[in-house]
TIZA-844265 format. One line per field, with one value per residue (C-alpha): residue number from 1; y, x, z; residue in three letters. Coordinates in Angstrom, 3 decimals. Last residue first. Layout:
% TIZA-844265
resi	(NUM ...);
Y	(Y ...);
X	(X ...);
Z	(Z ...);
resn	(ALA ...);
END
This chain:
% TIZA-844265
resi	(352 351 350 349 348 347 346 345 344 343 342 341 340 339 338 337 336 335 334 333 332 331 330 329 328 327 326 325 324 323 322 321 320 319 318 317 316 315 314 313 312 311 310 309 308 307 306 305 304 303 302 301 300 299 298 297 296 295 294 293 292 291 290 289 288 287 286 285 284 283 282 281 280 279 278 277 276 275 274 273 272 271 270 269 268 267 266 265 264 263 262 261 260 259 258 257 256 255 254 253 252 251 250 249 248 247 246 245 244 243 242 241 240 239 238 237 236 235 234 233 232 231 230 229 228 227 226 225 224 223 222 221 220 219 218 217 216 215 214 213 212 211 210 209 208 207 206 205 204 203 202 201 200 199 198 197 196 195 194 193 192 191 190 189 188 187 186 185 184 183 182 181 180 179 178 177 176 175 174 173 172 171 170 169 168 167 166 165 164 163 162 161 160 159 158 157 156 155 154 153 152 151 150 149 148 147 146 145 144 143 142 141 140 139 138 137 136 135 134 133 132 131 130 129 128 127 126 125 124 123 122 121 120 119 118 117 116 115 114 113 112 111 110 109 108 107 106 105 104 103 102 101 100 99 98 97 96 95 94 93 92 91 90 89 88 87 86 85 84 83 82 81 80 79 78 77 76 75 74 73 72 71 70 69 68 67 66 65 64 63 62 61 60 59 58 57 56 55 54 53 52 51 50 49 48 47 46 45 44 43 42 41 40 39 38 37 36 35 34 33 32 31 30 29 28 27 26 25 24 23 22 21 20 19 18 17 16 15 14 13 12 11 10 9 8 7 6 5 4 3 2 1);
Y	(59.263 58.060 56.597 54.315 53.192 52.465 50.101 48.122 48.422 46.457 43.670 42.691 42.669 40.649 38.267 35.033 36.075 36.241 39.296 37.176 39.226 42.403 41.534 41.076 44.228 46.213 44.697 45.767 49.569 49.928 48.481 50.651 54.043 52.406 52.466 51.831 49.405 46.876 48.027 47.675 43.914 43.213 44.864 42.208 39.195 39.921 40.162 37.256 35.076 36.796 36.019 37.712 39.159 35.720 36.551 40.127 39.376 36.817 39.996 42.115 39.224 39.525 42.563 42.977 40.617 41.700 45.044 43.237 41.399 40.136 36.604 35.582 38.685 36.926 33.238 35.172 36.532 33.365 31.256 33.782 34.272 30.306 28.024 24.536 24.671 24.857 21.567 20.584 17.360 17.619 18.377 21.322 22.319 21.176 24.301 26.834 26.592 26.400 29.655 31.552 30.794 32.073 30.260 27.191 26.194 26.997 23.087 22.164 25.301 25.924 22.802 23.280 27.117 25.086 23.207 25.949 27.958 25.454 25.557 29.102 28.742 26.742 27.524 23.450 22.885 24.834 22.507 19.260 20.543 21.556 17.743 16.329 18.342 17.607 14.076 14.606 15.404 12.808 10.380 8.545 4.304 3.137 5.243 8.041 7.012 6.237 10.393 11.195 9.546 11.067 14.404 14.581 13.123 10.105 7.372 4.240 2.987 -0.446 -1.434 1.549 -0.116 -3.664 -2.136 -0.666 -4.401 -5.593 -7.981 -5.334 -4.819 -8.491 -9.554 -10.172 -12.472 -11.551 -7.854 -4.865 -6.779 -7.378 -5.136 -3.342 -0.904 0.140 0.681 2.912 5.073 5.713 6.351 9.085 10.553 10.703 12.019 14.931 15.762 15.987 18.641 20.668 21.406 24.331 25.631 28.978 28.524 25.411 27.295 30.270 28.995 26.980 30.570 31.771 29.274 29.616 33.218 35.442 38.074 35.882 37.280 37.751 39.215 36.198 34.105 30.580 27.446 29.120 25.763 26.686 28.754 24.953 23.186 25.362 24.702 20.879 20.866 23.515 21.261 18.091 19.805 20.250 17.132 15.570 18.374 17.635 13.635 11.717 8.713 6.039 3.221 4.747 8.113 9.707 12.774 11.999 8.446 7.845 9.026 8.530 11.466 10.879 12.357 13.636 17.051 15.351 12.195 13.731 15.805 12.920 11.031 13.564 13.964 15.630 15.376 17.591 16.147 15.713 12.505 10.142 12.145 12.190 8.298 7.371 9.078 7.425 3.840 4.563 5.452 2.345 0.154 1.296 -0.841 0.435 0.130 -1.956 -5.001 -7.732 -9.800 -7.462 -7.512 -3.827 -2.453 -4.191 -2.729 0.702 0.162 -1.084 1.761 4.128 2.530 2.457 6.405 7.091 5.031 6.805 3.951 3.842 4.090 1.218 -0.940 0.193 -1.331 -4.564 -5.348 -4.450 -6.879 -9.246 -8.591 -8.479 -12.149 -12.183 -12.407 -13.937 -15.985 -13.713 -14.999 -13.875 -11.167 -10.021 -6.733 -5.025 -3.031 0.463 3.390 3.704 3.393 4.974 5.680 8.225 8.138 10.349 13.030 13.854 17.266 18.018 21.652 21.293);
X	(-2.956 1.019 1.205 -1.160 -0.302 3.257 1.523 -0.551 2.712 4.723 2.091 2.413 5.795 6.000 3.084 5.589 8.743 10.842 12.852 14.194 16.450 16.076 12.565 11.941 13.590 11.635 8.156 9.913 10.627 7.221 4.663 6.906 5.833 2.351 0.990 -2.049 -3.661 -3.663 -0.532 1.824 0.349 1.362 4.948 5.272 3.737 6.521 9.111 8.637 8.449 11.671 13.676 17.464 17.191 15.711 16.418 15.297 12.832 10.886 10.331 9.239 6.734 5.217 4.806 3.260 1.079 -0.432 -1.058 -3.068 -5.225 -6.782 -7.164 -5.248 -2.606 -3.020 -1.410 0.900 2.239 2.050 3.915 7.031 7.258 7.385 4.162 5.951 7.455 3.786 2.607 -0.686 -3.060 -1.851 -5.648 -4.552 -3.028 -6.280 -7.918 -5.600 -5.354 -9.063 -9.646 -7.186 -8.391 -12.520 -15.655 -14.710 -18.346 -18.406 -16.722 -17.144 -16.912 -14.090 -12.247 -13.500 -11.511 -8.576 -8.181 -8.393 -6.207 -3.098 -3.607 -3.362 -0.700 1.990 4.859 5.444 5.375 2.068 0.825 1.605 0.149 -2.983 -3.245 -2.553 -5.073 -7.323 -7.350 -7.238 -10.931 -12.095 -10.846 -7.662 -9.248 -8.112 -10.220 -8.844 -5.318 -6.052 -7.274 -4.436 -1.900 -4.722 -4.404 -0.874 -0.257 -0.361 -2.700 -3.066 -6.945 -6.547 -2.835 -2.421 -5.276 -3.811 -0.250 -1.960 -3.620 -7.046 -8.919 -11.726 -11.989 -13.089 -12.233 -14.648 -15.958 -19.680 -18.427 -20.923 -23.017 -20.763 -17.832 -15.411 -17.701 -17.933 -14.271 -14.319 -17.023 -15.151 -12.421 -14.389 -15.352 -12.234 -10.888 -13.387 -12.779 -9.090 -9.733 -11.294 -15.117 -16.319 -18.784 -17.587 -17.581 -20.050 -22.726 -22.085 -22.435 -25.536 -26.908 -25.617 -27.707 -31.186 -30.943 -30.615 -33.339 -35.851 -38.848 -40.332 -43.781 -45.724 -44.144 -43.782 -46.019 -48.101 -48.388 -46.060 -43.697 -42.946 -42.896 -40.223 -38.735 -38.673 -37.518 -34.522 -33.491 -33.740 -31.307 -29.266 -28.583 -28.108 -25.116 -23.762 -24.107 -26.745 -27.357 -29.333 -26.677 -23.312 -22.469 -25.576 -25.821 -23.529 -23.021 -26.539 -29.877 -31.274 -32.859 -29.890 -27.254 -28.678 -30.712 -34.061 -33.793 -32.958 -36.515 -38.396 -37.146 -38.187 -41.377 -42.479 -45.467 -48.094 -50.704 -54.388 -54.283 -55.484 -53.648 -50.700 -50.790 -51.666 -48.406 -46.513 -48.028 -47.174 -43.161 -43.287 -44.262 -40.888 -38.725 -36.985 -33.384 -31.231 -34.302 -31.528 -32.953 -32.750 -35.476 -36.724 -33.337 -33.392 -36.783 -35.827 -32.364 -35.146 -37.354 -34.338 -32.893 -36.129 -36.143 -33.265 -32.035 -28.469 -27.288 -24.741 -28.164 -29.936 -27.210 -26.749 -30.589 -29.743 -26.951 -29.201 -32.145 -29.640 -28.059 -31.840 -32.807 -34.621 -38.912 -41.750 -40.701 -38.183 -34.514 -32.551 -29.894 -28.420 -26.878 -28.351 -25.928 -25.557 -24.267 -27.741 -30.582 -28.871 -31.894 -34.777 -38.156 -40.922 -40.899 -43.651 -44.502 -47.037 -47.595 -47.823);
Z	(-43.512 -44.706 -41.220 -41.363 -45.412 -44.263 -41.056 -44.322 -46.153 -43.384 -42.674 -46.575 -46.276 -42.971 -44.433 -44.036 -43.427 -46.689 -45.443 -42.721 -39.893 -41.938 -42.516 -38.499 -37.855 -40.540 -38.738 -35.546 -36.067 -38.339 -35.598 -32.514 -35.162 -35.867 -32.118 -33.462 -30.162 -33.232 -34.805 -31.750 -31.348 -35.280 -34.696 -31.604 -33.425 -36.352 -34.020 -32.183 -34.946 -36.196 -33.619 -33.517 -30.416 -28.465 -24.664 -24.759 -27.311 -25.114 -22.444 -25.378 -26.314 -22.898 -22.708 -26.203 -25.175 -22.326 -23.940 -26.762 -24.919 -28.408 -27.543 -30.461 -29.362 -26.423 -27.524 -29.001 -25.441 -24.229 -26.759 -25.994 -22.727 -22.358 -21.453 -22.456 -19.268 -17.204 -17.900 -18.369 -17.061 -13.849 -12.874 -11.291 -14.388 -16.315 -14.076 -14.424 -17.762 -18.210 -16.007 -17.357 -21.122 -20.031 -18.787 -17.539 -16.862 -21.071 -20.764 -24.621 -26.110 -24.069 -24.729 -28.656 -27.927 -26.561 -29.543 -32.200 -29.804 -30.418 -34.258 -34.111 -31.557 -34.024 -31.908 -32.585 -28.812 -28.755 -31.527 -29.431 -26.245 -27.663 -30.002 -26.439 -24.708 -27.596 -26.921 -23.476 -23.712 -25.724 -23.450 -24.664 -25.268 -28.251 -30.666 -28.708 -29.520 -33.228 -33.177 -31.718 -34.652 -37.221 -36.070 -36.054 -39.601 -41.414 -39.836 -41.744 -39.760 -40.093 -39.847 -37.000 -35.294 -35.596 -34.555 -30.961 -30.402 -31.188 -29.319 -28.075 -31.734 -32.103 -35.577 -38.424 -40.501 -41.838 -42.841 -42.621 -39.505 -38.511 -37.811 -40.544 -41.277 -37.656 -37.668 -40.549 -39.198 -35.969 -37.920 -39.842 -36.626 -34.934 -38.118 -37.989 -34.449 -35.208 -37.561 -35.073 -34.525 -32.696 -35.883 -36.786 -40.987 -40.671 -39.019 -41.140 -44.448 -43.596 -42.414 -45.751 -47.628 -45.023 -45.316 -42.724 -40.417 -40.723 -39.597 -35.567 -35.719 -36.361 -34.033 -35.418 -35.095 -38.608 -40.204 -43.278 -40.738 -38.450 -41.697 -43.291 -39.972 -40.002 -43.659 -42.702 -39.475 -41.333 -44.464 -41.793 -40.733 -43.651 -44.426 -41.143 -42.075 -41.457 -40.021 -41.811 -43.469 -42.691 -43.030 -44.689 -47.264 -50.096 -48.809 -50.868 -51.162 -54.432 -57.163 -59.542 -57.375 -54.100 -52.923 -54.257 -52.548 -48.864 -49.237 -50.606 -47.766 -45.101 -46.370 -43.392 -42.029 -39.855 -37.583 -38.659 -36.021 -38.670 -41.565 -40.108 -38.209 -42.136 -43.765 -40.820 -41.681 -45.627 -44.485 -42.306 -45.526 -47.333 -44.725 -41.933 -41.873 -39.777 -40.560 -41.445 -43.863 -46.954 -48.709 -48.520 -48.915 -52.143 -53.097 -52.410 -54.610 -57.217 -57.307 -57.433 -60.025 -62.240 -61.945 -62.137 -65.571 -65.855 -67.191 -64.337 -61.882 -63.521 -63.239 -59.672 -58.944 -60.852 -58.438 -55.150 -57.139 -56.992 -53.722 -52.045 -53.662 -56.518 -56.036 -55.759 -52.621 -50.951 -51.084 -48.596 -48.858 -45.204 -45.016 -48.381 -49.714 -48.695 -50.826 -53.045 -50.334 -47.405 -44.886 -44.151 -42.635 -42.655 -40.292 -37.955 -36.667 -33.422 -31.708 -28.274);
resn	(LYS ASN LEU GLU LYS GLN ILE GLU LEU LYS LEU ALA LYS ALA LYS PRO TYR ASN GLN ASP VAL GLU LEU CYS LYS ILE ILE TYR THR LYS ALA SER GLU PHE ASN ASN ILE LYS SER TYR ALA TYR SER LEU ASN TYR MET ILE LEU PRO ASN ASN PRO ASN SER LYS LEU ALA ASN SER LEU TYR LYS ILE SER GLU ASP TYR ARG GLU LEU TYR LEU MET ILE ILE GLY ILE ARG LYS PRO THR TYR ASP ALA LEU ASP LEU LYS LYS GLN ASN TYR PHE TYR THR ILE LEU THR ASN PHE ASP LYS LEU VAL PRO TYR GLN TYR LEU LEU THR ASN ILE HIS GLY MET TYR SER LYS ILE ASP ASP ARG THR LEU TYR SER LYS ALA ALA LEU LEU HIS SER ASP THR TRP SER LEU GLY GLU ILE LYS TYR VAL ALA ILE SER ASP ASN LEU ASP LYS PRO GLN LEU MET ASN LEU PHE ASP LYS HIS GLN PHE GLU THR ILE VAL ARG SER ASN LYS VAL TYR PRO TRP ASN ARG LYS LEU LEU THR ILE ASN TYR ASN GLY ILE VAL SER ASP LEU LYS THR PHE VAL PHE ASN SER LYS THR LEU ASN ASP GLN GLU ASP PHE GLN ILE LYS ALA ASN GLU THR LYS PRO LEU TYR GLY ASN LYS GLU MET CYS ASN TYR PHE ALA LYS GLY ILE LEU GLN TYR GLY GLU VAL ASN PRO HIS LEU HIS ASP VAL ILE LEU ASN ASP GLY THR ILE GLY GLY GLN SER ALA SER ASN PHE ILE SER ASP MET SER VAL THR ALA VAL ASN PHE GLU LYS GLY LEU GLU ASP ILE ILE LEU ASN MET LYS SER PRO ALA ARG PHE ARG LEU ALA ASP LEU ASP LYS ALA LEU ARG PHE ARG SER GLU ALA LYS SER PHE ASN HIS ASN ASN PHE GLU GLU GLY ALA GLU LYS TYR VAL GLN ASP ALA ASN SER SER GLY PRO THR THR ALA SER ILE PHE PRO LYS GLN ASP LYS LEU ASN SER VAL LEU LYS GLY ILE ILE VAL PRO MET);
END
């Protein structure tokens, strides 16, 4: 089994020493960190990097590995003839002034998404260089394009980002980031509100998650909230996230049935209008038309239903029916979002 080892990387620029102790023959860690910041601000990046590194090594709380650890890793790689990835240098080269900070690390040593992508590419390149990959296979997509595709297709909602950011906020409001901190288990709801300052729906649900609501129930609550607001796009975002997390549920119908049986869904929220738009997102156009047509009977002047009916008919190439409903939509609301553009697309198809 081929083995690759990597050097350790940590937040040098944006993580001040946890505990500053005076070391014989050297300034204390806080003083060195301050000097490093001054050198960085004066664009003396080489001096700044060495001072930031020394400040980290002088930190009396060893939550970041001292530089000597990377020397040991180098020696082990040479002793056992094992490929070694200089991850510290790679992170530095992708950072301002060649010094790793909050741009790639969320706290003192855990990488963010961009940091993990750097790690993946570094190990992949090492595998390729050392012939550990199948020689008959070539990369079909370039790295930069892979990164963009990963981010755009990552099944990860704004709620997940907010939860992650709140966890980091709580982490940095506790020991050892602050000396005198309150015990989180003693917090009341108002304490979390004062600390996290939620501003919208996702923020508010994230607070409940921090207080103990499960990840699954957080997404179900968000999905329900968006569904009752008729924001089906956001609703489907949370449903798809749950399907990704629980592949055993297989599809939308199975997921809804499962959580209904768990008494976590209210079927009263699933009106014909909403089901019709959901079916549209699932590309089940015939079902969408059936539910939306039924919804239109009780809501004959609803532009939302008319627009989506028109769109559904256009997807099955029934452009005459699509035209009928988009015209009705614009008669009710001449400024309905995207309706004029859809009408133009339908007319182009009819003119072919």
